N, C-alpha and C positions, 0 to 999 in steps of 0.2 A: 504494500500500500504506500509506504513512504517513497519508494523508488518512482512510482508512477506520479506521485505529487511533485517530487523533485524534478522529474522529467518535464512535467507540464509547466512548471515555473521557468525552467531553462528554455523550453520552447517559446514561451511567451516573451522572455527577455530577448531571445534571438530575433523573433518577429518584430519587436519594438525597435531593436537596433537596426534591422534591415529597413524598416520604415523610415527611421531617422536618416539613414544613409541615402535612401532614395529621395527623400525630401530635400536633403542638402544638395544633392546633385541637380535636382530639378530647380532649386533656387539659384544655383550657379549658372545653369543654362539660361534661366529667365533673365538673370543679371547681364549675361553676355548679349542676349538678344536686345535688351533695353539699351545697353551701351552702344551696340552697333546701329540701332535705329536712330539714336540721338546723333551719332557721328554722321550718318547718311544725311539726315536732315540739315545738319550744320554745313556739310559740304555742298548740299543743294543750294542753301542760302548764299554761300560764298560764290558759287558758280552762277547765281541768279537763274536757277532752273526751277521749273514748277515743283512744288513740294509733293512728294508721294505721301498718301494718307498713312497714318500710323497703323490703321487696320490692315491695309494692303501689305505694309512692311512686316507686321506681326504674322500675317499668313504665309509669308515667304520663309523658307528655311534659313538656318544660319549660313550654310554654304552660299546661298544666293545673296544674302545680305553682305557677306564678305566680298563676294565678287563685285557687287555694286560699289562698295566702299573703295576697293582697289581701282575701279574704273573712274570714279569721281576724283580720287586722289591723283591719278595720272592726268586727268583733264586739268586739275588745278595746277599741278606742276608745270604742264606745258604752257598754260596761260601766264604763269609767273616767269617763265624763262624767255618770253617774247620781249 
């Protein structure tokens, strides 16, 4: 009886720790997405481009957001070197 109770407690602790880790990873991803979105919008302002809606940017994946960032950074660099 004691072993099954102890196992249940350990299982519950493991599940809670896994949930905590998942939440932490999700929070990090959300933070990266928000940072990338702010950077894209700032670059669009500097380049005087139409602003992409935050909803559209949130629906894009992180790889697509990073590709947009790189593209806008390259445009800004080329304008600054003229």
